N, C-alpha and C positions, 0 to 999 in steps of 0.2 A: 613473453610471460613464461612462467615456470611450467614445466611438464607436470601438471597436476596428477597425472596417472601414476606417478611414483609413490603417491601417498595413499593411505587407507581411505576407505569410502566415507568415513566419518570426519575427515580432517581437511581443512584448507590450510596450506602451508606456504610460507615465504622462505625459500632456501635456494640459492644463496641470498644474501642481503641485497636489496635494491633501494638504496637511499634516495635515488633520483625519482622513484615512483612511490615514495613513502605515503603521500596523501591518498593514493589509490588503495594501498594496503590498509591505511587507517579506516577508510570506509568499509572495506571488506571485513575487517576485524572488529567491527562494531559489536559490542555486547550490550544487552539490555533486558528489560523485563516488563515492558509496556508502560511503566511509570518513568523509568530512567533509561536514557540512551547514552552510551559512552563510546566515542570513537576510539579506534585502536591506536591512539597516539602513544608515543614512548612515554614511560613514566618519568624519566630524567629529562633535564634540559637537552634540547636536540638542535644541533646546527649542521647536521650532515646532509640535509635535504629539506624540501618543503614539508610543512606540518601545519595541520589545523587541529589544535587541541580543543576538543569539544565534548561537553557534558550537558545534556538537555533533559528537561522534564516535560512530559507531554502536557500541553495546554498552557505552559508558561510563556507568554508573549509580551513584548514591549515594542513600541514604535521605533522604526529606524528614522534616518534624517528626513525621509519623505513622508513620515507619518504612517507608514504601512507596518502593521504588526509582524514581528519575526520571532521565531523561537529564541529564547534567551540562553546564551552560553554561560553556564554557572561558574562560580569560583571553582578552580581545579583542585578537587580534594584528593587527587591521585598523584600530585606533584612530589617528586623525590629528588634529593641531592645525594650523591654518593662521593665520598672522598676516600682515596687510597693513599696512605702516607701523606695526608694533608693536601693532595692534589685532586681536583674535581675530575670525575669521569665525564669525558666529552667524546661521544662516539664519532669516529672518522673511519673511512674505509681501511686505511692503513693500520688502524689499531684494533680491528675486529677480525676474529677468526671463528670458525665452528658456529656460525650464526644459524639459528632456526627459530622461526616464529610460527606458532600453530594455533588455529582456532578449532577447538574440539566441538563439533556440532552436537555430539551426543550429550555432553555434559554442560555446554555453554560456558566453557572456561577458555580464556586466552592465555597462552604461555609463550614466553620469549626467553631464549637461552643463547648465550654467546660467551666467547672468551675474549676478554679485553686485555690488550697488550700495551703496557706503558713502560717504555724503555726495555729492560730485561724482565720486568715483572709481568706475569700472566695471571689473570684472575677470572674465575668463572662466575658469571652473573646470571641469575635466573629470576624472571618476573612472572607473576601470575595474578590475574584479576578476573572478577565476574560480578555481574549484577544479579542479586538473588532473585530467583523465580519463586522461591518459597516465601520471601518477605520483601515485598516490592520496594520498601523504603531503605533497604540495606544493600550494601555491596562489600566486597572483600578484595584485599590486595596483599600480596606477599612478595618479598624480595629476599633472595638467598645469595650470600656472598661467600666465595671459597677461594682464598689465595692458593695458587697451584704450585708456585716455586719460590715463594718468599714469605717472610713473617714480618708483621708490623701492625700499624694502626688502620682500622677500618671505621669510618663514620658514615652513618646513614641518617638522613634527615627526612622525616615524613611530614610533608607540608600541606598547607592550603594556599594555593596561588591566588592572591587577591587581585592580580593584574590580568586575569583571563578576560577575553573580550570576544565579541562577535566580529565578523569580517567588517561590518559596517562601523561599529563603535562599541565601547564597553556599555553594556546594557544594565548594569547594576551599580549601586553605591553601597560600599561596605558600612555596616553599622558597628560591628565588633568582630574581633578576631583575637581570641585569648585562650590561654591554658586554663582549664577548669578543674583539673585534678592531676594527680601524679602522672598519668599516662593518657590524658584526654585533652582534646582541643575543641572549642566551639566557635563557629562563625555565623554571623547573620548579616543579611544584606536586604536591600529592597530594589525592585526593578526601577529603571530610569523614570518611568511615569508614576512611580510610587503606588502602583495598584496591587503588587504581589510582594509579600515578604518571603525571603528565602532563608532556610536554615540548613546548615551542614555541621556535622560533628564526627569525630572519630576517636576510637580507643585503640591504643597500640599495645604490642607485645613483642618481646625480643627473646631469642633462644640461641645459645651458643653451645656447640657440641662439646661435651665433656668439661664444661666449666660453668661458673656462675654467670648468669645473664647480666648485661650492663644495665645501669640505671637510666631511666628516661630523664632528659634535661630539656627545658624550654629552649626553643631555637627560633631566632628571628633573622630573616634575610630580606633583601630588597623587595622580592616579589611576594613575600607572605610570611607566615609563621607556622610553627608546629612543634613536633617533638623530635629530639635528636638522641641517637644512641652511638656511643663510642666504645670500641673494644679492641683488645690486642689478640690477634689470631696468629696461629702457627700455620705453616704450609700444610694444606689438606684439611684444615679445620673449617667447618661450616658455621656460619652465623645466619640466622633467619629472623626477619623482621616483618611483622604483619600488622594489619589494622582492619577493624570492622568500621565501616563508614555508614552514616545515616544521613538521609536527605529528606526534608519536609518543606512544604510551601503552604502559604496561607490559602491557596485555592483548593487544597486537598479537601475532600468531602468531610473528613473528620477533624479538620484543623481546629486547634485550640490556641496553642502557643508553639510556634515552630521550634523555638529554643528548647522548651521543656520536652517536646516530643522527641527531638534529636537526642537529648541527653538520656531520656528514659530508654530509648532504643539501644543505646550502646552501654548502658550501666552494667557493670560486671556481674551483679547479682541476678539480673533479669535478662540481659542481652546475651546472645550466643557468642561463643568464641569463634575464631576464624574457621577452625576445623569443623565445628558443629554446623555453622552456617553453610559451609561448603557441602557437607553431606546432605543437608536438607535441600539445598539447591539442586544437587545431582538427582535426588529422588524425585523432585518436582519435574525435572526434564525427562526422567524415565516415564512418568505418567503422560507427559505431553507427547512423546514419541509413540507411546502405545496408541494414542488416538489419531495421530497425524501422519505417521511415517508411510512413505511409498517405497517399497523394496523392489529394486530392479535387478534382475539376474542378467547382467549385460556389462557394458563398458564401465569401468570404475568412475570415469569422469562424468558420465551421465548420472550415475547414482549420486555422486557428490553434489552435482548441480541441483538436482531436485531437492535434496535434503538442505542444501544451502538456502534455497528459496523458501522452503517451509520454515526453517530455523529463523531466518531474518524476519519473516512476517509474523511468526508467533511471538517473538520477543519484542516486536513493535506494538503488539495489541495489549491494551490494558486489561488486567484481570478483574478490575472492580469498578472502574470509573466510566459511566456512560456519557460523560461530558467531553470526552476526547475521542479522536479518531486516529487513523493512520494517514500521515501525510505522504506526499509524492516521494519524499526521500526518507520516510519513516522517521527515526531519530538518529540518523547517521550523518547528517551534514546540514548546511545552511542554504543550499539551493532551494529556490521557490519559498524561502523564508519559513519553511515548515508548514506550508499551507496544504489544505485538503482539497483534492480535485474529484472528478468523476472516477478517477482511478480506483478509489476505495470501493464504491458500490458495484462497478461493472467488472473490474479485474480482480480485486482482492477478496471481496466478500464471499464469493462461492466457496473458497477454501474453508472458511469458518462455518458457513451454513452447513456444510456436509461433514465437518469433523468436530466442531465445537460450537453448536448453535447458540449457547449462551453468550459467547464472545461476539457472534454475529449480531445478536440482538443489541448488545451494547454499542456496536458500531452504528447500527441504524438509529438507536436512541439519540446518538449525538446529533443527527440531522433533525430528528423530531423535536428535540428540546430547543433547537435553534430555529424553529419554525417562524417565530416572530421576526427574526432577522430577514428571512425570506419574504415575509409579508411586507416588511419595510422596503425591501428592494423593489418589489412589485409596485408598491404605491409610488415610490420615487420615480419610477419609469413610466407611470401612467397606466398601470395594469391592475387587475384585481387578483385576489388569491395570494399564492405564495410563489415567488420566483427565486429559486436557490442560487446562491452566488457561485460563480465559476471557481473562485478561490475562497476558501473559508478558513478562519482561524478559531477564535474563541467566542465570538459574539453572534455569528451567523450573518454578519454584514459582508458585503463584497470587499475583498482585500486584494483584488487583482490590480497591479500597477497599470497606469495609463501609458507609461513609457518605460522601456528598458534600453540599456546601451547595446549598440552593435558590438558583438564580440571582437570584430576585427578593427573597427575604426573608433569605437567609443561614442559615436553619434547616437542621439536618441532615436529609438524606433517605436512608432505608435503601436500599442497593444489594444486590440479590439475585443479580445475574447471575453473580458469581464462584462462587456455590454451585449455582445452578439452571440456568444456560444451558449445558447439557451437550452439545448437538449438535456443538460444536466438536471433540470427540473423533472423531466419525465424519467431520467435515469434513476433518480432517487426513489420515485414511486415504483418503478419497475423492480428495483432491488428489494424494496420492502414487501411487495406483493409476492415475489418469488420466494422470499424467506418464509412467508406464511404458508405458501403452497408446500414447501419442502418440510416444514416442521410441524404444521398444524397448530401453531402458537396462537390460540384464540385470544389470549390475554393481550398480546401485542396488537392483534387486529383491532380489538375493541378500544384499547387505550390510545393507539397511535395511528394505525393504518387508515381507519375510516376518515379521520380528520385530514391526514396527509393526502389521501386520494381526492377528497372534495376540494381542498385548497389548491392543489396543483392543477386539477381540471379547470378550476375557475381562472387560473392564470392563462391556460391555453385558450379558453373561450374568449378571453379579452385580447389575446395576442393574435389569433387568426384574423384574416381580413377577407371579406366577401368581394369577389370580382364579378361585377354585374355583367361585364362584357363576356367573360368566360363561363359564367354560371357555376362557379366553384369557390371553395375557400382556399386561401393560400397563406403561407407564412413567408414574408419577404424580409430581406436584409438581415441575414443570419450568417453564422459560421458553423459549419458542420464539423464532425470529428476530423475530417481531413486537415483543417486549419490553414492550409496554404491558399484557400480561396475564400476571400472575405467579402462581405456585403453581397451575398448571393441570395437568390430567391428559390424557395421550395427545395431545400436540401432534403433528399429522400429519407435519410436517417431521422432528421429532426421532425419532418412531417409525419412519418410513420409512428414514431414514438409519441408525438403529440396526439394523434388519433387514438392510439392505444390508451394513453392517459385519460383522454376524454371518455372513452368507454368504461375504463376502470371507475372514474368518478360517477358516471351515470349508473353503473351497476351498484355502486356503493349507496348512492342516494335511494335507489329503489329498495335496497336491503334495509336501510334505516326507516323508510316510510312504511314498508310492508311488514316489518318484523314486529314482534310482540314483546321483546325484551325491554324492560323499562329503561335500561341504560341507553339502548339504541334510540328509543323514542326521545329521550332527553337530549341526546347528542344531536339528533336531527333538528330538534327545535333550537338548540344552541347555535348550530351552523346555519340555520335558516334555509334548509334545503326544500326543494319542491319538485313535483313531477314535471312541471313545465321546464324547469332548469335542466333536469336530466334529459328530457326529450330534445331540448335545444342542443345539448352536448352530443347526443347521438346523431342528430342531423348534421352537425358540423363534422363529426368524424367520418360520416358516410360520404361527404362531399369534399373532403380535404384532399387536395391534389397530391398524388405520388407520381413523380416523373417515370415514365416507362417508354422505352424505344422498341417498338414491335419488330422493326427490321433486324435489329441486333439481338433481340430477346433479352435485353438487360434493363435494369433500372438506372436512369441517368443519375449521377451523383447529385446534381442540382440542375435546375432549369438552365439550358444553354451550355452545359458542360461539354456535351458531345460535339458542339460546333467549334470548340476551341482548337487551337493548332496542336498537332502532334509534336512531341519533343522527346529527347532521350532523358529519361528520369535520372539515370545515374549521373549525367553531367550536371544536373541542377541540384543534386543532393548537397546538403550543407557539409557533408563529410568529404565531398570531392571538389566542389566549387571553391575557388579562392576569391570570388567576387564579394564585395560588400553587400549587405542586405538590400540597400536601396537600388542596386543593380540586379541582383539575383531575383528578388521577389517579383518585380514587374514581368520578368520573363516567365515566371511560374504562373502568375495570374492569367497570362494570355495562352496558357497551354494546359493540356490534359496531364498534369503531373500532380500526384498526391503526396502528402507527408506521411499518411498512415491509413490503415484500414477504415473505410467509411461504409460503403454499401456492403462490403465483405463483413464488417462488424455487425451490421444489422441482421444479416442472415444467420450469424452465430447466436444472436439473442432470441431469434424466433426460428429455430431449426425446422419446425414442422410446418411453417407457413409458406415455404418455398419448395418447389419441386427440384429434383436433382439436375434436370437440364438447365433450369434457370440459374441454379447455384453455380453450375459449371461455366455457363456463359459469362456470368458476372465475375467469377474468379479469374477466368482466362483473360477477360478484358482489363480488369483493374490491377492485377498483380504486376504486369510489366510496367505499368504507369506509376507505381508506388515507389517512393524513394526509401521508405522505412527510416526516415529521419527521426522518428519517434520510437522510443523503446516499447511503446504499446503495440506497435504494428505486427511484429513477427508472430506473436502468439495468436493473434486473430487470424492470420493466414494459416497457421498450423491447424487451428480448429476446423476451418472450412475445408482445407485440403484433406484432413482425416475424414471428415464427413463424406467427402467425394471418393474416398478409397484411394487417394493419391499418397501411398505409403512413403515414398522417398521424399516427396515434397513436404509432407507433414513433418517428417523427422528432421529434415533440413531446417525448417522454421522453428521446430522445438529447440534444436541446438542453438539457433540464433538467439532465441529468447532466453534460454537457460544460461548462456554464457555472456549475456549482456554486461554483467559486472565482473564476473570471474576472468574475463578476457578484455575488459574495458573496451567493448566494441563501439560504444558511442563516444569514447574519448573524454568522458566527463565524470567517470566514477569517483574521481578525487573530490567532487563536490557533494557526493552522497550517493547512496544506492538507488536503484530504480525499482521501487516497490511494485508498481503495476506490472512490470515485466516478470517479477517473481510470482505474482498471482496468476498472470497469464500462463506462465510456465506450468503451474499446477493444473490449470484448466486444460492446457494442451495435452498433458499426459492423461488425465482422468476422463475428461469429456471428449478429448480428441482421439489419441492413440488407443485408449481402452474402449472408446465408444459408449461410455456411460450415458444413458438418457433416463428420463423419468416418465412414467405413465401419465399421459395427458387425459384428464377426465372428460374433456370434450373430444372424445375419440372420433366423432364424426367430422372433425376438422382436420384430422390427420389423413392425408391422401397418399396411397402407395404409388400412384402414377405421377408423372410430371404434368404440372398444370400450366406451364408457360406463363403468359401474361395474366392468367387468372389465379396466380399463386395465392393471392391474398383474398380470403373469403370476403366478398363484398356485395354491396347492393348496387347492381348495375355493372355493365361491362366496360371495357376500355373505350375512352372517348378521345376525339381530337387527335388524329394522327398517331394513334397507338399509345398515347400517354394515358396511364391509368389514373382515373380521377377518383372514383368512389372506393378507394382502397380501404379495406377494413382489416386492420391488423389482427391476427390471431392473438390470443391472450384473453383477458376478461371482457368479452363483448357485452353489450347491453341487452336489456330485455327485448324479445322479438320472437319470430317464429323461424323454424328451420325451413330452408328453401332449396330446391333443385340440386340434383347431382351431388349430394353430400356436402355442398358448401353451406356454411352456416351464417345466415345473416346476423343472428344474434342469439347468444345463449341466455338462459334465464339467470337471474342474480344468484341462484343457489349453486351455480357453477363455481362461484368463488368460495373458498373455505370460509365458513362462517362460524366464528366463535367456537371452533373445535367441534362443530356439529357434524362436519363431514371430514373424513380422513383424506389425506392428500394423495395417496396412491402408493406405488411401489417402484423401486428401481428396475430398470430393464436395460438391455444393451442392443445397440446396433452392432454391426460386424466390427470387431477390433481390427486395427491395422498396425499391429506391433511391427517395428522395424526388425529386419532379419537378425540384427545383433542383440536383440532383447529376447531371451528365451522364456522369461516369465516375469510377471509383475504382480505384486501383492499389495493390497492396501485395505483400509477400513473406511467406511463411510457411514454417516447417519442420515436417515430419511424417515420422516414422520414418526420420530421417537424411537426408531429401531436402529440398532447397529448391525451392519453387515460386514463380513469379511469377504474379500474378493480376491480371486486368483484368475489371472489371464495367462494362458499358455497358447501361443500361436493364435488360432481362431477360436479356441475353446474357453468358455467363461464358466467359472464355478462361483456361486454366491451362496453364502451360508449365514443365516441369522445367528448372532452371537448367543442369543438365549435359547437356541434350539439344541437338541441332543446331537 
């Protein structure tokens, strides 16, 4: 890969040209605005290397051959043909010099510049594009052509490519593609399943230095149609061609007619010119960076990496639509078909909670508005309440495929996560609760969180099983975050989150029943809640088995995990092993080898519930057994390493996460970016290396000493060979009394932020563990409606309220 350190802290640059890695760069150079995502594919026809020309609109799905919804690749409205002296420009390594492609993170603009050599003629070509952050339905493109040592005819065709397609198949049918004015083109299409109508249009403009601009002419080619400009240029004379592009779909909240809306957006009298649209776009990014930037006084590549992560996540988040979320690949590629995972709530959401709470609320509303889909999944599987899908698209139904092809052999491999990786239900509830804690958003709590808490608790109450022989509740036959061990019983992460979710539901029920607000009383009646149900949930949570090994001082990842064989994790990593999955996976199932952080991730979600000795013991045990075959894993290890004061280890894992895509560390960036790694990178810096924490209003649950097996405030001690049974996750416990030694059996319901009646607290810090090469870090965070500016220099923290003198 290129030496990124050569370039400024605000730029990602491809120089020299790497056509064989073009798809990787296409993913890295994705531009978007939350509505529209545009891969960094070349504007012109490209045959010098692999390419996935991709333009996606958030929430626009159509079924693939297997009937699974996937993001639709739209007609390519950035397509360009360039002819010099009647000959098409076709980039090949021997014809290209002075190549440079740059993504400017500060302005959100992608630029590509090169000299194209055809025989003895040399021509400078410059391309520029952006998806407007100020006007989400608009984008801009500009092409500049300058003959360097020749004079003659230049023709530029600005097209809509009607043959664009997904990797699986073409997912739309064209309805019309026509010129609708002197310099305008309109196209409309419908998705393959005829559910969504797609509209695109553009308006063009041409300018030639020191001469009259050429006239636009209708142009039709095999792959589409558009507007063509032809001019005669002298050596050194520049010609510039630009277009303002509009995209609308029938699923837009304000949709009337996609054709009329596109034409209105680009109309000369009301629509912006390319220059004015670009200026507004840059101003919008200035505002974004004011809220989100993390400034690192240290290595340039570290600074660039954290800004790249923030940039890509921010441009993947819708500014107005609460019916869409951020998929595992954002809007940068077609891997995972554009589906939404737990990545969003656990890895990505905290960035928005603490920099742009309104955006965080929209992401959570996506889940809440699809609650019926979660209810349907629970019912189909024989459970009560709401069971969130492992993979989600636009309906809230489960979209995880049952089989995927082995990447080496093509043989079908059974996928169980859609059925068995159930912790996502508690993950969503956890994220929504933490959002309310951090923002004091009482409206969200009343409108969404109460219902979410009750319905997810009902799922877990129907999911847990009572073991008469062992005298405890269990959750059998699941997949935990590790994902390499399937059909396991009592995964620690899953059981802990389920117990936490049950307590959240119980506390919510008591709040609804004991409150006097008419809306709460009505909601309680609508949900049919009762004190008996809440009490049953509390008893389940108190007796839900959490595996713990007293001799090692660690939580077993799942029941029986510690009895599995020892193995070298590196040899079984998918990035090292050459074995097909049907050979590699059985070896992993029989061994203590993890795909990604599991118990380690649990301790990050509840940092105050575990003592430092227990954290250290678990980190030391699981880290060497983890392959990090998932991009989600390094940031989780960075967080816990920083919590333990392991400066070098935390920095090492930060770098691993931060350069997941910039260095293509997983070997699959060509398929799209790793959004969870980007969110985890931000957390690794702010929550990890900077040591940011938040004041816990249940202060009596926060213990300064190490609590060993009794880390989890619980009713009853360890039972049965040191395995902890009555584990009571910290978080929102249910009603009860305070008992012994500062451990809290249960907090009263008013420990939960209730309708804005209680404020959430204030930021505070543990000891920062900045790497030696970072002299200072500065950022801004929001908490409980207040903006703070933070400076961290070595071990010293300065925190200033923005509204203070």
